[in-house]
N, CA, C and O atoms as a printed pandas DataFrame, in Angstrom:
     atom_number atom_name residue_name chain_id  residue_number  x_coord  y_coord  z_coord
0              1         N          MET        A               1   31.657    5.131   12.595
1              2        CA          MET        A               1   31.277    3.743   12.428
2              3         C          MET        A               1   29.769    3.613   12.636
3              4         O          MET        A               1   29.245    4.161   13.606
4              5         N          PRO        A               2   29.044    2.895   11.743
5              6        CA          PRO        A               2   27.601    2.702   11.903
6              7         C          PRO        A               2   27.276    1.999   13.218
7              8         O          PRO        A               2   28.009    1.122   13.674
8              9         N          ASN        A               3   26.151    2.412   13.814
9             10        CA          ASN        A               3   25.773    1.841   15.102
10            11         C          ASN        A               3   24.775    0.693   14.998
11            12         O          ASN        A               3   24.215    0.277   16.013
12            13         N          GLY        A               4   24.543    0.178   13.809
13            14        CA          GLY        A               4   23.671   -0.984   13.636
14            15         C          GLY        A               4   22.203   -0.706   13.815
15            16         O          GLY        A               4   21.516   -1.474   14.489
16            17         N          GLN        A               5   21.690    0.374   13.232
17            18        CA          GLN        A               5   20.266    0.677   13.347
18            19         C          GLN        A               5   19.557    0.457   12.021
19            20         O          GLN        A               5   20.167    0.534   10.955
20            21         N          VAL        A               6   18.272    0.184   12.098
21            22        CA          VAL        A               6   17.441    0.042   10.908
22            23         C          VAL        A               6   17.095    1.442   10.411
23            24         O          VAL        A               6   16.715    2.303   11.204
24            25         N          LEU        A               7   17.223    1.676    9.110
25            26        CA          LEU        A               7   16.993    2.994    8.533
26            27         C          LEU        A               7   15.628    3.160    7.892
27            28         O          LEU        A               7   15.179    4.285    7.673
28            29         N          GLY        A               8   14.969    2.064    7.591
29            30        CA          GLY        A               8   13.665    2.148    6.947
30            31         C          GLY        A               8   13.301    0.807    6.362
31            32         O          GLY        A               8   14.026   -0.173    6.532
32            33         N          ILE        A               9   12.185    0.762    5.677
33            34        CA          ILE        A               9   11.732   -0.471    5.042
34            35         C          ILE        A               9   12.472   -0.627    3.727
35            36         O          ILE        A               9   12.455    0.278    2.892
36            37         N          GLY        A              10   13.114   -1.757    3.537
37            38        CA          GLY        A              10   13.890   -2.007    2.326
38            39         C          GLY        A              10   13.105   -2.694    1.235
39            40         O          GLY        A              10   13.544   -2.710    0.085
40            41         N          GLY        A              11   11.957   -3.263    1.557
41            42        CA          GLY        A              11   11.150   -3.931    0.550
42            43         C          GLY        A              11    9.882   -4.483    1.150
43            44         O          GLY        A              11    9.783   -4.683    2.360
44            45         N          VAL        A              12    8.920   -4.724    0.296
45            46        CA          VAL        A              12    7.674   -5.387    0.669
46            47         C          VAL        A              12    7.518   -6.541   -0.300
47            48         O          VAL        A              12    7.583   -6.339   -1.513
48            49         N          PHE        A              13    7.316   -7.739    0.207
49            50        CA          PHE        A              13    7.256   -8.925   -0.625
50            51         C          PHE        A              13    5.940   -9.661   -0.382
51            52         O          PHE        A              13    5.609  -10.008    0.752
52            53         N          LEU        A              14    5.205   -9.892   -1.451
53            54        CA          LEU        A              14    3.929  -10.596   -1.393
54            55         C          LEU        A              14    4.043  -11.891   -2.187
55            56         O          LEU        A              14    4.871  -11.995   -3.093
56            57         N          ARG        A              15    3.234  -12.858   -1.859
57            58        CA          ARG        A              15    3.151  -14.082   -2.658
58            59         C          ARG        A              15    1.908  -13.995   -3.541
59            60         O          ARG        A              15    0.893  -13.426   -3.141
60            61         N          SER        A              16    1.996  -14.563   -4.739
61            62        CA          SER        A              16    0.865  -14.561   -5.659
62            63         C          SER        A              16    0.977  -15.743   -6.601
63            64         O          SER        A              16    2.079  -16.163   -6.954
64            65         N          ALA        A              17   -0.157  -16.277   -7.005
65            66        CA          ALA        A              17   -0.173  -17.335   -8.013
66            67         C          ALA        A              17    0.255  -16.775   -9.371
67            68         O          ALA        A              17    0.711  -17.524  -10.236
68            69         N          ASP        A              18    0.111  -15.464   -9.560
69            70        CA          ASP        A              18    0.485  -14.819  -10.818
70            71         C          ASP        A              18    1.234  -13.519  -10.509
71            72         O          ASP        A              18    0.654  -12.438  -10.605
72            73         N          PRO        A              19    2.520  -13.613  -10.139
73            74        CA          PRO        A              19    3.283  -12.428   -9.755
74            75         C          PRO        A              19    3.357  -11.357  -10.838
75            76         O          PRO        A              19    3.345  -10.168  -10.520
76            77         N          VAL        A              20    3.430  -11.743  -12.094
77            78        CA          VAL        A              20    3.519  -10.766  -13.179
78            79         C          VAL        A              20    2.250   -9.926  -13.231
79            80         O          VAL        A              20    2.319   -8.702  -13.344
80            81         N          ARG        A              21    1.093  -10.575  -13.149
81            82        CA          ARG        A              21   -0.201   -9.869  -13.179
82            83         C          ARG        A              21   -0.329   -8.938  -11.982
83            84         O          ARG        A              21   -0.745   -7.789  -12.131
84            85         N          LEU        A              22    0.027   -9.428  -10.789
85            86        CA          LEU        A              22   -0.143   -8.615   -9.588
86            87         C          LEU        A              22    0.807   -7.413   -9.601
87            88         O          LEU        A              22    0.401   -6.309   -9.240
88            89         N          ALA        A              23    2.048   -7.608  -10.006
89            90        CA          ALA        A              23    2.998   -6.493  -10.095
90            91         C          ALA        A              23    2.498   -5.443  -11.080
91            92         O          ALA        A              23    2.601   -4.245  -10.815
92            93         N          ALA        A              24    1.963   -5.879  -12.207
93            94        CA          ALA        A              24    1.428   -4.937  -13.201
94            95         C          ALA        A              24    0.253   -4.162  -12.620
95            96         O          ALA        A              24    0.116   -2.968  -12.888
96            97         N          TRP        A              25   -0.599   -4.814  -11.831
97            98        CA          TRP        A              25   -1.745   -4.140  -11.205
98            99         C          TRP        A              25   -1.261   -2.988  -10.324
99           100         O          TRP        A              25   -1.807   -1.886  -10.388
100          101         N          TYR        A              26   -0.251   -3.236   -9.513
101          102        CA          TYR        A              26    0.287   -2.176   -8.648
102          103         C          TYR        A              26    0.877   -1.038   -9.478
103          104         O          TYR        A              26    0.663    0.131   -9.157
104          105         N          ARG        A              27    1.609   -1.359  -10.528
105          106        CA          ARG        A              27    2.197   -0.313  -11.375
106          107         C          ARG        A              27    1.111    0.517  -12.048
107          108         O          ARG        A              27    1.177    1.746  -12.055
108          109         N          ILE        A              28    0.109   -0.157  -12.616
109          110        CA          ILE        A              28   -0.939    0.524  -13.377
110          111         C          ILE        A              28   -1.844    1.361  -12.477
111          112         O          ILE        A              28   -2.101    2.529  -12.769
112          113         N          HIS        A              29   -2.324    0.773  -11.392
113          114        CA          HIS        A              29   -3.350    1.439  -10.590
114          115         C          HIS        A              29   -2.823    2.306   -9.461
115          116         O          HIS        A              29   -3.486    3.269   -9.074
116          117         N          LEU        A              30   -1.649    1.996   -8.919
117          118        CA          LEU        A              30   -1.117    2.788   -7.819
118          119         C          LEU        A              30    0.116    3.586   -8.221
119          120         O          LEU        A              30    0.571    4.444   -7.464
120          121         N          GLY        A              31    0.665    3.313   -9.408
121          122        CA          GLY        A              31    1.669    4.180  -10.001
122          123         C          GLY        A              31    3.069    4.100   -9.439
123          124         O          GLY        A              31    3.842    5.046   -9.596
124          125         N          PHE        A              32    3.425    3.004   -8.787
125          126        CA          PHE        A              32    4.802    2.882   -8.326
126          127         C          PHE        A              32    5.428    1.605   -8.863
127          128         O          PHE        A              32    4.727    0.700   -9.315
128          129         N          THR        A              33    6.742    1.541   -8.809
129          130        CA          THR        A              33    7.463    0.386   -9.334
130          131         C          THR        A              33    7.180   -0.837   -8.484
131          132         O          THR        A              33    7.441   -0.837   -7.282
132          133         N          ALA        A              34    6.653   -1.865   -9.096
133          134        CA          ALA        A              34    6.425   -3.162   -8.461
134          135         C          ALA        A              34    6.910   -4.210   -9.458
135          136         O          ALA        A              34    6.661   -4.093  -10.658
136          137         N          THR        A              35    7.591   -5.216   -8.969
137          138        CA          THR        A              35    8.178   -6.214   -9.848
138          139         C          THR        A              35    7.682   -7.610   -9.510
139          140         O          THR        A              35    7.176   -7.853   -8.414
140          141         N          ALA        A              36    7.829   -8.504  -10.443
141          142        CA          ALA        A              36    7.522   -9.917  -10.212
142          143         C          ALA        A              36    8.837  -10.600   -9.863
143          144         O          ALA        A              36    9.751  -10.645  -10.687
144          145         N          THR        A              37    8.940  -11.125   -8.660
145          146        CA          THR        A              37   10.118  -11.841   -8.172
146          147         C          THR        A              37   11.398  -11.028   -8.345
147          148         O          THR        A              37   12.432  -11.565   -8.744
148          149         N          VAL        A              38   11.325   -9.747   -8.048
149          150        CA          VAL        A              38   12.442   -8.795   -8.100
150          151         C          VAL        A              38   13.098   -8.745   -9.480
151          152         O          VAL        A              38   14.274   -8.400   -9.592
152          153         N          GLU        A              39   12.354   -9.082  -10.521
153          154        CA          GLU        A              39   12.838   -8.968  -11.896
154          155         C          GLU        A              39   12.373   -7.622  -12.431
155          156         O          GLU        A              39   11.185   -7.308  -12.346
156          157         N          PRO        A              40   13.286   -6.815  -12.983
157          158        CA          PRO        A              40   12.866   -5.498  -13.470
158          159         C          PRO        A              40   11.850   -5.603  -14.604
159          160         O          PRO        A              40   11.955   -6.481  -15.460
160          161         N          PRO        A              41   10.860   -4.698  -14.605
161          162        CA          PRO        A              41    9.915   -4.658  -15.728
162          163         C          PRO        A              41   10.619   -4.136  -16.986
163          164         O          PRO        A              41   11.829   -3.912  -16.981
164          165         N          GLU        A              42    9.867   -3.949  -18.035
165          166        CA          GLU        A              42   10.436   -3.552  -19.330
166          167         C          GLU        A              42   11.299   -2.298  -19.264
167          168         O          GLU        A              42   12.266   -2.175  -20.016
168          169         N          ASP        A              43   10.965   -1.364  -18.373
169          170        CA          ASP        A              43   11.762   -0.131  -18.298
170          171         C          ASP        A              43   13.095   -0.342  -17.578
171          172         O          ASP        A              43   13.915    0.574  -17.513
172          173         N          GLY        A              44   13.315   -1.545  -17.037
173          174        CA          GLY        A              44   14.583   -1.871  -16.395
174          175         C          GLY        A              44   14.715   -1.398  -14.959
175          176         O          GLY        A              44   15.728   -1.667  -14.313
176          177         N          ASN        A              45   13.723   -0.709  -14.455
177          178        CA          ASN        A              45   13.789   -0.169  -13.097
178          179         C          ASN        A              45   13.064   -1.102  -12.129
179          180         O          ASN        A              45   11.873   -1.365  -12.298
180          181         N          TYR        A              46   13.770   -1.602  -11.120
181          182        CA          TYR        A              46   13.118   -2.477  -10.155
182          183         C          TYR        A              46   13.065   -1.872   -8.758
183          184         O          TYR        A              46   12.608   -2.527   -7.821
184          185         N          VAL        A              47   13.522   -0.643   -8.605
185          186        CA          VAL        A              47   13.519    0.017   -7.308
186          187         C          VAL        A              47   12.529    1.171   -7.330
187          188         O          VAL        A              47   12.521    1.975   -8.263
188          189         N          TRP        A              48   11.709    1.249   -6.316
189          190        CA          TRP        A              48   10.766    2.346   -6.147
190          191         C          TRP        A              48   11.441    3.369   -5.245
191          192         O          TRP        A              48   11.614    3.125   -4.051
192          193         N          MET        A              49   11.820    4.502   -5.799
193          194        CA          MET        A              49   12.435    5.575   -5.017
194          195         C          MET        A              49   11.301    6.404   -4.430
195          196         O          MET        A              49   10.765    7.299   -5.082
196          197         N          GLN        A              50   10.951    6.097   -3.209
197          198        CA          GLN        A              50    9.802    6.747   -2.603
198          199         C          GLN        A              50   10.160    8.049   -1.918
199          200         O          GLN        A              50   11.316    8.317   -1.590
200          201         N          GLU        A              51    9.132    8.843   -1.716
201          202        CA          GLU        A              51    9.283   10.121   -1.046
202          203         C          GLU        A              51    9.410    9.879    0.455
203          204         O          GLU        A              51    8.661    9.083    1.020
204          205         N          ALA        A              52   10.341   10.551    1.093
205          206        CA          ALA        A              52   10.525   10.403    2.537
206          207         C          ALA        A              52    9.295   10.899    3.279
207          208         O          ALA        A              52    8.636   11.846    2.850
208          209         N          GLY        A              53    9.000   10.259    4.376
209          210        CA          GLY        A              53    7.866   10.654    5.187
210          211         C          GLY        A              53    7.648    9.664    6.300
211          212         O          GLY        A              53    8.434    8.732    6.470
212          213         N          PRO        A              54    6.594    9.853    7.059
213          214        CA          PRO        A              54    6.349    8.993    8.217
214          215         C          PRO        A              54    5.973    7.571    7.810
215          216         O          PRO        A              54    5.321    7.351    6.789
216          217         N          THR        A              55    6.395    6.621    8.620
217          218        CA          THR        A              55    6.032    5.215    8.450
218          219         C          THR        A              55    5.558    4.686    9.797
219          220         O          THR        A              55    6.218    4.893   10.815
220          221         N          VAL        A              56    4.433    4.014    9.805
221          222        CA          VAL        A              56    3.918    3.396   11.021
222          223         C          VAL        A              56    4.164    1.897   10.919
223          224         O          VAL        A              56    3.799    1.271    9.924
224          225         N          PHE        A              57    4.775    1.327   11.934
225          226        CA          PHE        A              57    4.984   -0.122   12.018
226          227         C          PHE        A              57    4.289   -0.546   13.292
227          228         O          PHE        A              57    4.813   -0.323   14.383
228          229         N          SER        A              58    3.105   -1.161   13.175
229          230        CA          SER        A              58    2.284   -1.436   14.335
230          231         C          SER        A              58    1.786   -2.883   14.317
231          232         O          SER        A              58    1.423   -3.412   13.267
232          233         N          ILE        A              59    1.776   -3.501   15.470
233          234        CA          ILE        A              59    1.331   -4.881   15.627
234          235         C          ILE        A              59   -0.070   -4.860   16.240
235          236         O          ILE        A              59   -0.293   -4.235   17.276
236          237         N          PHE        A              60   -1.010   -5.550   15.588
237          238        CA          PHE        A              60   -2.392   -5.608   16.051
238          239         C          PHE        A              60   -2.676   -6.979   16.675
239          240         O          PHE        A              60   -2.028   -7.962   16.316
240          241         N          PRO        A              61   -3.625   -7.056   17.593
241          242        CA          PRO        A              61   -4.020   -8.365   18.125
242          243         C          PRO        A              61   -4.637   -9.226   17.017
243          244         O          PRO        A              61   -5.216   -8.697   16.068
244          245         N          THR        A              62   -4.515  -10.521   17.138
245          246        CA          THR        A              62   -5.026  -11.426   16.094
246          247         C          THR        A              62   -6.528  -11.307   15.893
247          248         O          THR        A              62   -7.016  -11.589   14.799
248          249         N          ASP        A              63   -7.270  -10.903   16.903
249          250        CA          ASP        A              63   -8.731  -10.816   16.773
250          251         C          ASP        A              63   -9.221   -9.397   16.492
251          252         O          ASP        A              63  -10.421   -9.137   16.585
252          253         N          ASP        A              64   -8.312   -8.467   16.148
253          254        CA          ASP        A              64   -8.710   -7.102   15.832
254          255         C          ASP        A              64   -9.469   -7.094   14.507
255          256         O          ASP        A              64   -9.127   -7.845   13.594
256          257         N          ASP        A              65  -10.494   -6.251   14.395
257          258        CA          ASP        A              65  -11.308   -6.237   13.175
258          259         C          ASP        A              65  -10.984   -5.066   12.254
259          260         O          ASP        A              65  -11.802   -4.716   11.404
260          261         N          TYR        A              66   -9.807   -4.448   12.402
261          262        CA          TYR        A              66   -9.442   -3.318   11.547
262          263         C          TYR        A              66   -9.283   -3.735   10.094
263          264         O          TYR        A              66   -9.535   -2.930    9.198
264          265         N          TRP        A              67   -8.873   -4.972    9.836
265          266        CA          TRP        A              67   -8.871   -5.565    8.503
266          267         C          TRP        A              67   -9.214   -7.030    8.671
267          268         O          TRP        A              67   -9.181   -7.528    9.796
268          269         N          PRO        A              68   -9.549   -7.760    7.581
269          270        CA          PRO        A              68  -10.020   -9.138    7.699
270          271         C          PRO        A              68   -9.050  -10.044    8.470
271          272         O          PRO        A              68   -7.847  -10.074    8.209
272          273         N          GLU        A              69   -9.613  -10.764    9.408
273          274        CA          GLU        A              69   -8.834  -11.622   10.301
274          275         C          GLU        A              69   -8.052  -12.712    9.563
275          276         O          GLU        A              69   -7.011  -13.163   10.042
276          277         N          GLU        A              70   -8.553  -13.134    8.397
277          278        CA          GLU        A              70   -7.856  -14.196    7.647
278          279         C          GLU        A              70   -6.607  -13.683    6.925
279          280         O          GLU        A              70   -5.862  -14.475    6.346
280          281         N          ARG        A              71   -6.373  -12.384    6.952
281          282        CA          ARG        A              71   -5.188  -11.785    6.330
282          283         C          ARG        A              71   -4.203  -11.393    7.423
283          284         O          ARG        A              71   -4.553  -10.672    8.357
284          285         N          GLN        A              72   -2.988  -11.867    7.299
285          286        CA          GLN        A              72   -1.959  -11.604    8.297
286          287         C          GLN        A              72   -1.440  -10.157    8.227
287          288         O          GLN        A              72   -1.027   -9.592    9.239
288          289         N          VAL        A              73   -1.465   -9.573    7.038
289          290        CA          VAL        A              73   -0.838   -8.271    6.806
290          291         C          VAL        A              73   -1.785   -7.358    6.039
291          292         O          VAL        A              73   -2.557   -7.813    5.195
292          293         N          MET        A              74   -1.718   -6.068    6.341
293          294        CA          MET        A              74   -2.373   -5.060    5.518
294          295         C          MET        A              74   -1.307   -4.046    5.129
295          296         O          MET        A              74   -0.578   -3.545    5.985
296          297         N          LEU        A              75   -1.216   -3.750    3.864
297          298        CA          LEU        A              75   -0.286   -2.755    3.353
298          299         C          LEU        A              75   -0.915   -1.373    3.513
299          300         O          LEU        A              75   -2.071   -1.170    3.143
300          301         N          ASN        A              76   -0.162   -0.429    4.061
301          302        CA          ASN        A              76   -0.624    0.944    4.199
302          303         C          ASN        A              76    0.276    1.804    3.320
303          304         O          ASN        A              76    1.495    1.816    3.496
304          305         N          LEU        A              77   -0.318    2.518    2.381
305          306        CA          LEU        A              77    0.450    3.364    1.466
306          307         C          LEU        A              77    0.144    4.828    1.743
307          308         O          LEU        A              77   -1.019    5.233    1.770
308          309         N          ARG        A              78    1.189    5.616    1.949
309          310        CA          ARG        A              78    1.058    7.053    2.162
310          311         C          ARG        A              78    0.838    7.697    0.801
311          312         O          ARG        A              78    1.616    7.472   -0.126
312          313         N          VAL        A              79   -0.226    8.503    0.674
313          314        CA          VAL        A              79   -0.597    9.079   -0.620
314          315         C          VAL        A              79   -0.782   10.589   -0.520
315          316         O          VAL        A              79   -0.901   11.155    0.567
316          317         N          SER        A              80   -0.802   11.207   -1.666
317          318        CA          SER        A              80   -1.131   12.620   -1.795
318          319         C          SER        A              80   -2.304   12.707   -2.761
319          320         O          SER        A              80   -2.301   12.041   -3.796
320          321         N          GLY        A              81   -3.306   13.516   -2.439
321          322        CA          GLY        A              81   -4.474   13.639   -3.317
322          323         C          GLY        A              81   -5.352   12.406   -3.271
323          324         O          GLY        A              81   -5.649   11.818   -4.311
324          325         N          ILE        A              82   -5.769   12.008   -2.086
325          326        CA          ILE        A              82   -6.527   10.769   -1.913
326          327         C          ILE        A              82   -7.831   10.774   -2.716
327          328         O          ILE        A              82   -8.242    9.733   -3.230
328          329         N          GLU        A              83   -8.479   11.924   -2.828
329          330        CA          GLU        A              83   -9.737   11.980   -3.587
330          331         C          GLU        A              83   -9.507   11.673   -5.061
331          332         O          GLU        A              83  -10.256   10.896   -5.654
332          333         N          ALA        A              84   -8.477   12.274   -5.661
333          334        CA          ALA        A              84   -8.180   12.030   -7.077
334          335         C          ALA        A              84   -7.781   10.572   -7.291
335          336         O          ALA        A              84   -8.190    9.954   -8.274
336          337         N          LEU        A              85   -6.991   10.025   -6.382
337          338        CA          LEU        A              85   -6.566    8.637   -6.506
338          339         C          LEU        A              85   -7.749    7.687   -6.388
339          340         O          LEU        A              85   -7.888    6.781   -7.208
340          341         N          THR        A              86   -8.601    7.872   -5.391
341          342        CA          THR        A              86   -9.728    6.955   -5.223
342          343         C          THR        A              86  -10.721    7.075   -6.381
343          344         O          THR        A              86  -11.333    6.083   -6.776
344          345         N          GLU        A              87  -10.883    8.273   -6.921
345          346        CA          GLU        A              87  -11.756    8.445   -8.087
346          347         C          GLU        A              87  -11.200    7.667   -9.285
347          348         O          GLU        A              87  -11.946    6.986   -9.988
348          349         N          ARG        A              88   -9.894    7.772   -9.509
349          350        CA          ARG        A              88   -9.257    7.047  -10.610
350          351         C          ARG        A              88   -9.384    5.534  -10.413
351          352         O          ARG        A              88   -9.626    4.804  -11.373
352          353         N          LEU        A              89   -9.222    5.066   -9.186
353          354        CA          LEU        A              89   -9.359    3.635   -8.895
354          355         C          LEU        A              89  -10.788    3.163   -9.165
355          356         O          LEU        A              89  -10.994    2.100   -9.750
356          357         N          GLN        A              90  -11.768    3.952   -8.739
357          358        CA          GLN        A              90  -13.172    3.591   -8.977
358          359         C          GLN        A              90  -13.486    3.545  -10.465
359          360         O          GLN        A              90  -14.213    2.660  -10.916
360          361         N          LEU        A              91  -12.947    4.486  -11.231
361          362        CA          LEU        A              91  -13.160    4.482  -12.678
362          363         C          LEU        A              91  -12.557    3.234  -13.327
363          364         O          LEU        A              91  -13.018    2.791  -14.380
364          365         N          ALA        A              92  -11.528    2.673  -12.695
365          366        CA          ALA        A              92  -10.900    1.445  -13.199
366          367         C          ALA        A              92  -11.624    0.198  -12.694
367          368         O          ALA        A              92  -11.186   -0.921  -12.959
368          369         N          GLY        A              93  -12.732    0.384  -11.966
369          370        CA          GLY        A              93  -13.514   -0.750  -11.484
370          371         C          GLY        A              93  -13.030   -1.336  -10.165
371          372         O          GLY        A              93  -13.414   -2.449   -9.806
372          373         N          ILE        A              94  -12.197   -0.605   -9.445
373          374        CA          ILE        A              94  -11.679   -1.072   -8.157
374          375         C          ILE        A              94  -12.551   -0.502   -7.048
375          376         O          ILE        A              94  -12.752    0.710   -6.966
376          377         N          GLU        A              95  -13.069   -1.384   -6.194
377          378        CA          GLU        A              95  -13.913   -0.945   -5.087
378          379         C          GLU        A              95  -13.073   -0.171   -4.071
379          380         O          GLU        A              95  -12.017   -0.633   -3.640
380          381         N          VAL        A              96  -13.557    1.002   -3.699
381          382        CA          VAL        A              96  -12.908    1.834   -2.694
382          383         C          VAL        A              96  -13.856    1.941   -1.511
383          384         O          VAL        A              96  -15.022    2.305   -1.665
384          385         N          ILE        A              97  -13.345    1.622   -0.335
385          386        CA          ILE        A              97  -14.145    1.678    0.887
386          387         C          ILE        A              97  -13.639    2.850    1.728
387          388         O          ILE        A              97  -12.440    2.989    1.967
388          389         N          THR        A              98  -14.572    3.684    2.168
389          390        CA          THR        A              98  -14.234    4.764    3.093
390          391         C          THR        A              98  -15.232    4.720    4.239
391          392         O          THR        A              98  -16.391    4.347    4.059
392          393         N          LYS        A              99  -14.769    5.102    5.403
393          394        CA          LYS        A              99  -15.637    5.212    6.574
394          395         C          LYS        A              99  -15.214    6.465    7.327
395          396         O          LYS        A              99  -14.029    6.649    7.604
396          397         N          PRO        A             100  -16.170    7.331    7.662
397          398        CA          PRO        A             100  -15.809    8.570    8.361
398          399         C          PRO        A             100  -15.002    8.329    9.632
399          400         O          PRO        A             100  -14.138    9.136    9.974
400          401         N          GLU        A             101  -15.268    7.236   10.335
401          402        CA          GLU        A             101  -14.553    6.973   11.591
402          403         C          GLU        A             101  -13.074    6.622   11.378
403          404         O          GLU        A             101  -12.296    6.652   12.332
404          405         N          TRP        A             102  -12.675    6.290   10.141
405          406        CA          TRP        A             102  -11.259    6.026    9.869
406          407         C          TRP        A             102  -10.453    7.313    9.829
407          408         O          TRP        A             102   -9.262    7.307   10.140
408          409         N          ASN        A             103  -11.090    8.425    9.447
409          410        CA          ASN        A             103  -10.385    9.707    9.323
410          411         C          ASN        A             103  -10.167   10.307   10.704
411          412         O          ASN        A             103  -11.075   10.318   11.536
412          413         N          MET        A             104   -8.947   10.811   10.945
413          414        CA          MET        A             104   -8.608   11.343   12.260
414          415         C          MET        A             104   -7.932   12.701   12.120
415          416         O          MET        A             104   -6.904   12.817   11.453
416          417         N          PRO        A             105   -8.508   13.738   12.749
417          418        CA          PRO        A             105   -7.849   15.042   12.731
418          419         C          PRO        A             105   -6.428   14.904   13.295
419          420         O          PRO        A             105   -6.210   14.238   14.307
420          421         N          GLY        A             106   -5.487   15.536   12.632
421          422        CA          GLY        A             106   -4.104   15.467   13.081
422          423         C          GLY        A             106   -3.359   14.243   12.575
423          424         O          GLY        A             106   -2.129   14.210   12.616
424          425         N          VAL        A             107   -4.090   13.226   12.094
425          426        CA          VAL        A             107   -3.461   12.009   11.563
426          427         C          VAL        A             107   -3.654   11.947   10.054
427          428         O          VAL        A             107   -2.691   11.763    9.311
428          429         N          GLY        A             108   -4.904   12.099    9.597
429          430        CA          GLY        A             108   -5.152   12.113    8.165
430          431         C          GLY        A             108   -6.425   11.409    7.752
431          432         O          GLY        A             108   -7.276   11.071    8.575
432          433         N          ARG        A             109   -6.529   11.200    6.442
433          434        CA          ARG        A             109   -7.700   10.576    5.825
434          435         C          ARG        A             109   -7.313    9.213    5.286
435          436         O          ARG        A             109   -6.171    8.996    4.880
436          437         N          PHE        A             110   -8.281    8.287    5.284
437          438        CA          PHE        A             110   -8.008    6.910    4.913
438          439         C          PHE        A             110   -9.061    6.363    3.941
439          440         O          PHE        A             110  -10.221    6.776    3.956
440          441         N          ALA        A             111   -8.635    5.451    3.122
441          442        CA          ALA        A             111   -9.524    4.686    2.240
442          443         C          ALA        A             111   -8.941    3.284    2.164
443          444         O          ALA        A             111   -7.766    3.081    2.472
444          445         N          ARG        A             112   -9.747    2.326    1.759
445          446        CA          ARG        A             112   -9.301    0.941    1.701
446          447         C          ARG        A             112   -9.654    0.353    0.348
447          448         O          ARG        A             112  -10.756    0.558   -0.162
448          449         N          ILE        A             113   -8.708   -0.384   -0.232
449          450        CA          ILE        A             113   -8.924   -1.147   -1.460
450          451         C          ILE        A             113   -8.331   -2.535   -1.243
451          452         O          ILE        A             113   -7.717   -2.805   -0.211
452          453         N          HIS        A             114   -8.520   -3.405   -2.220
453          454        CA          HIS        A             114   -7.899   -4.741   -2.206
454          455         C          HIS        A             114   -7.273   -4.985   -3.569
455          456         O          HIS        A             114   -7.838   -4.614   -4.598
456          457         N          ASP        A             115   -6.109   -5.609   -3.567
457          458        CA          ASP        A             115   -5.497   -5.964   -4.845
458          459         C          ASP        A             115   -6.207   -7.194   -5.415
459          460         O          ASP        A             115   -7.052   -7.768   -4.728
460          461         N          PRO        A             116   -5.898   -7.617   -6.635
461          462        CA          PRO        A             116   -6.606   -8.744   -7.253
462          463         C          PRO        A             116   -6.478  -10.065   -6.484
463          464         O          PRO        A             116   -7.287  -10.971   -6.684
464          465         N          ASP        A             117   -5.474  -10.183   -5.611
465          466        CA          ASP        A             117   -5.320  -11.388   -4.796
466          467         C          ASP        A             117   -6.042  -11.274   -3.464
467          468         O          ASP        A             117   -5.980  -12.194   -2.648
468          469         N          GLY        A             118   -6.732  -10.152   -3.231
469          470        CA          GLY        A             118   -7.483   -9.973   -1.991
470          471         C          GLY        A             118   -6.700   -9.358   -0.850
471          472         O          GLY        A             118   -7.221   -9.270    0.262
472          473         N          ASN        A             119   -5.471   -8.930   -1.081
473          474        CA          ASN        A             119   -4.681   -8.298   -0.022
474          475         C          ASN        A             119   -5.235   -6.916    0.286
475          476         O          ASN        A             119   -5.424   -6.118   -0.632
476          477         N          PRO        A             120   -5.500   -6.612    1.555
477          478        CA          PRO        A             120   -6.018   -5.292    1.903
478          479         C          PRO        A             120   -4.927   -4.232    1.800
479          480         O          PRO        A             120   -3.783   -4.450    2.198
480          481         N          ILE        A             121   -5.311   -3.080    1.255
481          482        CA          ILE        A             121   -4.404   -1.946    1.101
482          483         C          ILE        A             121   -5.105   -0.728    1.672
483          484         O          ILE        A             121   -6.197   -0.364    1.235
484          485         N          GLU        A             122   -4.474   -0.108    2.642
485          486        CA          GLU        A             122   -5.004    1.119    3.206
486          487         C          GLU        A             122   -4.271    2.288    2.563
487          488         O          GLU        A             122   -3.041    2.314    2.519
488          489         N          LEU        A             123   -5.027    3.241    2.071
489          490        CA          LEU        A             123   -4.472    4.464    1.508
490          491         C          LEU        A             123   -4.579    5.539    2.572
491          492         O          LEU        A             123   -5.661    5.793    3.102
492          493         N          TRP        A             124   -3.465    6.166    2.883
493          494        CA          TRP        A             124   -3.411    7.156    3.959
494          495         C          TRP        A             124   -2.862    8.461    3.437
495          496         O          TRP        A             124   -1.733    8.520    2.949
496          497         N          GLU        A             125   -3.663    9.511    3.538
497          498        CA          GLU        A             125   -3.185   10.848    3.222
498          499         C          GLU        A             125   -2.973   11.561    4.557
499          500         O          GLU        A             125   -3.939   11.950    5.214
500          501         N          PRO        A             126   -1.701   11.733    4.964
501          502        CA          PRO        A             126   -1.428   12.369    6.255
502          503         C          PRO        A             126   -2.024   13.772    6.337
503          504         O          PRO        A             126   -2.139   14.476    5.334
504          505         N          ALA        A             127   -2.394   14.157    7.541
505          506        CA          ALA        A             127   -2.929   15.505    7.775
506          507         C          ALA        A             127   -1.850   16.537    7.489
507          508         O          ALA        A             127   -0.658   16.290    7.674
508          509         N          GLY        A             128   -2.300   17.697    7.035
509          510        CA          GLY        A             128   -1.369   18.813    6.832
510          511         C          GLY        A             128   -0.640   18.673    5.580
511          512         O          GLY        A             128    0.186   19.523    5.249
């Protein structure tokens, strides 16, 4: 009999004035399935079957400056090949922010972008 535990994140939901445009941005630039209001895109697939790996769920103080204070949430995406991904994003005209102090031995490398609605997205390539 199941013991009533949470197994992982079942979804991430954002609000946007233009959900179709924002979902397409995530599909085009970050390469995973993103939908507008849980409606499947043209390929009919509305579920992103992600690769298993570590997930950090952390609560920050309201006055922490790790991401803009006016944003309640920052999305952190686990990536492989962060250099190739950030280069591709820059070629598409997306600003990529990196700071040496964000990178941590044993934890990984980090970069930051924003989606067209201004939501902060941290790209994390785990160490090893």
